[in-house]
Every structure is written in C-alpha cells, then in structure tokens.
N, C-alpha and C positions, 0 to 999 in steps of 0.2 A: 264790620263792613261793608263796606260802599257796595249800593246797588247799582246794579248795570242798566244802562239807560240805550237807549235806541230810538230812533226817529225814520219811522217808515212816510212810504206814500198811500195814504189810506183818509178816510173819514171815517168817522166814529161817531155813535148815538149810543146813550144808555135805556135798555129796557127793562124797566121794573129791578134797577139797581146789579143789572149785567150788560156790559158794554159789548156790540158788535160791533166788529170792525170790516170795513168795505173797503177793496183793492181791486185797482183796477188800472187802467192806464188814462191820463187826459184824455177826460170827451166819453168815460165809457160809462158815467153815470152814477159816480160814486155821489155829488152835492144831490142830485136829485132822486138817489135812494135815501137816503138823512130825512129831507126833505117829506119823501110819503111816507117814511116811520113817524116822523116829530108830526104831523097832522094826524096820525091816532097814537099818540103819548108819547112817542119816545123825548130823549131830551139829547141837544145838541154835547158831544164831548169835543170834537175836532173836526177840521174840513181840513181835508189835503193833504196834511201832515199832524203824525201821532205820533206821541211820548208813550211808547212802549217803559216800563218799569217793573223789577219784581218785586213783589212784596206781599209776605208772608206767606208765600209757596205758592201763587198766583200771577198771571200778566197782569198788569193793571194799565189802563190807558188814561191820558192825558192828552193837551192840547200843548203846542209849543208855547214859552213864555210871552207874553204881548199878544198873542192872538187867540184869546181864549173867546170862546162865545163868537167868533167871527166865522162868516161864512159866505162866499160868493156866490153871488149866482150871476150866472151868463148874461148880460143885458142890460144890467140892472146897477151892478158894483157892489162891494163889501156891506155887510149888515150887521147888526148886533143882536146877539139873540140870547134868548134864554140857555144855561148851560150848568156843567157841572165836570167834576174832573175827579181821577185819580179811582175810575171804576174797574172792579176785576172785567175781562174778557171772558167770553161761554164761546162767541161763535167770529170765524172769518169767514165772510163771503169774498169770492173770489171773481167778480165781473167777468164772463167770457160771453160772447155771442153764443158758441158753438159748445156750450154746458151740455154733455150728456142728460138726455132722456133720466136714466139712471144710473147713476156712476156705479163700477164694480164694488168698489169699497170708499169708505169715508178716510179723509185724509186727515193730517194734521197742520198746524200752525203752529211752528215752534220756536221759540226765543228763551236764551239763556238755560236750555236744559227741562223748560217749561214748555207744556202741547193743551192746546183748544183745537177741538173738531173745526176743520175747513171744507169748505163747500161750494163750489163753481154753481154759479146761478147766470144765466142770461137776463141782461136787463129786461123786466116785462111790465105792464101795465100793474103783475100782481106783483111785483116782487115786495113791498113790504109786508104780503100776509104771507108769501113763502117766506120771508126770516121769523118775520114771527111764529109760525109753527112749528120753524125748523130750529127755532131755539126754547117750544115748547118740548119739543121731540126728545133735546138732550137733555133737560131738566128731568124728563120722565124716564132716561137711561136710554131711549129707545134710538136713539145715534149716539155711537161712539165710536170712536178713532179704530182704524183697520177692521170694521165690521161691514156685513156685507148689507148694500143700499136696503133701504125699505121699499118692497114692492119688486126687487132688483134680480 
C-alpha cells in the first residue's frame, strides 16, 4: 500500500531521534525556534515546509525534495545546514502569542489516523528549553493527549 504524504507549513528539527514540528504563521518564529534548538544540539529536518508520511505506525517528517538542509534566515538568505530526514514525530508545537499559561488539557496533531501531542506555546527567549522539557515529559509519559495539564 502506498504511504500517505502531506506537505504542511511548518519547520522541524530532530532531538535525540525524535521530530518536533513547529507550526505558525509566517514571521511567528518557526525558524528562530529551530535555530535555538539547533544551538542546543538538535538537527534540522525541514524549514517552512515539512513532508509528513506514515511509516511503521508513526508520523515521519522530512523536507520537500530539493530543499534538504536549506534554511531561510531573514536578512541573510538561504543557507545549507547539516540535516536529517524521515524522523518519527513526537511533538507538535503551535506558536501562539496568546497561548494559555496552563492548557486545560493536551491536544493532538492528527495525520492519517495517527496522533502526536500538540502544544501551544508563545515564542519566548526560552522556547528551546520549554520544547526540550515538554519532549522529555512526553517520553516519561507525563504529557499525554487528552490529559489535564501538569500543574493546571
């Protein structure tokens, strides 16, 4: 059976073999969030457009063909970076300047019958740390889809 493919307006990085999708409108901080995470050891998957596929029961993330390793830096241009492809997704971050301090519950990002945790976050100077800690909590089983927020 052919795998389902979808292109979304988002950027993504890999942290310890897990993809983090960062969504938001143009200018919301997707690329900057990725750069902040890359500075902390993450690796670029895709900038601005991510290809979603379904592999072995997981959502996998890649860049669109021809744009592997390319990232657009405003006021600089497009540069080439070390990158990776076809990484299983674990977290989707939706950038929102009005994200609630404590969400009432954790939501899901859905693709072709598969789900991962989706969290709203404001783009703040410490967003890389918040994303890393959120991913850690997902891996520990403390953040799950539909559950009440930690501390909320």
